[in-house]
N, C-alpha and C positions, 0 to 999 in steps of 0.2 A: 874576942872573935871567935861563932861558935859555929859549929861543924854539925849538918842534916842533909839526910838523902832528897835528894829529885823521885820522882815519881820511878826512874828506872833503876832504883837503889844506885847510883851515882853518886858520893861522897862532893860534895858543897862546902864554902866556907865562908861563913856571913863577918867581915873586916868593914872598916870607917879609913877611911882616905883620904887624907887636908886636900882641900883644894887652896892654894897658894893665892896671894893677892893683897892688897889694902877694907877687903868687906868679912869684916867678922861674921854677921851675920850668915849663916847657913853655911859656913868654914866645912862640914865636915860630912861626906855624902855615904852614900851606904857600894860596897863592892861585892860582890858575890865572885868565888874563885872557884872551880872543879878540879878537880883532882886531876883530871889529867891533862892540866894549864891552864884550860879557857878561862878566861873573865868576862865578866858583865859589871856596865858600872848603871846605878839609878846614879845621877847626878840629881835629881829631884825628890831623893829621900836624904833627905837632912838636915842635920842637926847645930846649934849655935854652938855646944861644946861637945868637948870627948868625950868626957866622963856623963850626959846624959845619950851621948847617940851605945854605948860601952853600954850600959843600966839595960837600953832599952832592945840593945842587939842579946841580952842575957833573958832577957823575961818573953819576946816575942813568940811567937806557935811553930811551929815547922809546917802547920798547914801555910799561914799567912807566907814564910821564908819562901814555898814552894812557888805560891804563886810568883811576890813576887820576883825570883827566879823564871817564871814564865816570861813576864809582859818585861822582864833585861831581855830573853835571848831572843823575843820578836820582834823586837828594834831593832837588831841587827849591830852592827860593828858600834863600839863608842864617837861620841861627838867628840871634837878634840876642846876641851877646856879651855882652854886660856883664850880662846873669842869671846 
């Protein structure tokens, strides 16, 4: 997990969530959670292994995290991942 401020100074946490199912390719995806409890899922940002996902989050820049957050929030509510 990694915390970062958005453009308004609100703290967000970037983390990884696993998508259950028989397919292991791209099983882990990006989840952004705000200090106010708001959550944004980016299911198109995926990794095959949790270790790789965590390493990416440790090294990604705050500017890129804020860009991903703007993208996720602009999309609206997350879609049902099970369909």
